[in-house]
N, C-alpha and C positions, 0 to 999 in steps of 0.2 A: 757245657759244650753245646755249641750251635748244632742244628740239625743237619746242615749241609756244609761240606768243605770241598774245596777244589784245589788242585795243584797241577803242575805240568812236568814234562820231561825237562832235560837240561836246556834245550833250545826253545821250548814253548810250543812246538808243533803239535804235541799230543797233550790233551787236557783230560784229567780224570776227576770224577766227583764221587765222594762217599757220602752216604746218608745215614743218620742215626748215630749209634755209638759202636765202637769196635768191640768185638767179642773178647779180645785180649791184646795186650801190648807187652813187649819184652825184647830180649836180646837172644839171637841165635849165634852159637859159636861153632857150628859145624864147618867142616872144610869146604863144602860146596858153597855155602853162603859167604864164607870168607873169600873164596876165589872169585865168585861172581861179583861181590861188592868191592873187591880190591882193598879190603880193610880187615882189621883183626876181629871185628864183630859186626853183626847186622842188626839194626834196630827195626823191629817189625810191628805192624798194626794189623791184626786179623779181623776181617769183615766177612759177613755172609755175602756170597756172590751177588745176590739180588740188591745189595746195598752199594755196589760198585758199578760205575758206568764210565765209559770213554765218551766224553761229550764233544770232543774235537780231535780231528786227526787220526781217526781209526785206520785210515789207509796207510799210516806210517807206523803202525804197531807190528813189530816183528816178534817172533816166538822162538824160544829154544827150550827143548825138552830133553834134558840129560837122563832123567828117570820119569817113571809114571807119576811120581809124587809131586813133581814141580813143572809147571808150564811158565817159564820165566818170560816176561814181556818187556820190550825195550823199544825205543824210538829208532826207526831205521835212518832217520836224518842225522841225529847227533849221537846215537848210541846210548843215550840216557836211560837208566833203568826206571821202570814205572811200577810194576807189580809182579807178583807170582801167584798164579792159581794153583791151589792144592786140591784137586778133585777127590782124592781118597778120603780127605778129612772134611770136605765141604766148606773150605774157607779160602779167602783170597788175602794174601799179604800185600798191602799197599805200603811200600817202604815209608817209614816215618818222615824222612826228608822230602818225600814227594808231596806231602800234604802238610805244609808248615803251620796252618791255622789249627790243626789238631794238637791239643796239649798232650805231649808224649808223657805218659805215666806208666812206666814199665812195672810189671808185676812178677816177672819170672825170667830166669835165664834157662834156655834149653840147649841141649847138646854140650853142656859145660865140660864134660869129660874130654872134649876135643879142643878146649880153649887154648889160645896162645896169649891171652891177655886176662890175667886174673883181675876180677872186679869185686872189691870188698864194699858192697853197698847194702848188705843185709837182706837182699831179695833171695828167694829160694833159688837154688842151683840144681837143675835136674840133669842126671846122667845123659838122658836122651829127651824123650817127649813125655808129656803127661799121659797117664794110663788111658784116659778117655779119648786120646788121639792116637792110640796104638802103641805108645811107648811103655817103658817100665814104670814110669812115675817115680823112680828111685832118686832120692836127693843125694847130692855129693857135697863134701865140705867146701866152704867158701875159700 
């Protein structure tokens, strides 16, 4: 994987760059991610905040904070989703589709107890979050 990757919002007004390698990749099945993404599952790539930068269009980045766990960021011109900061866990989710040159290699499903789309891919399915991120770390059946 190359050291730097960039991507944009839907219209291209906002550009984001990630450096290094993600801390984790996977799928989130929680109702908040499903509602925000307008899909049955959200593909995430988690990065240390220091490895994520808005390199163009910072003036077009809007924020929505439903809870203290997630600062969701989007383009105010097109509404395209960019990323979500997760301050309590010290990670930033740059949506996998936002950075297409990153090879998406999922390792886990989180919040699988809320799923509306069963995915039989052999990856671990966690009831909520890994224990090291404040969850139970409890696996649930595929």
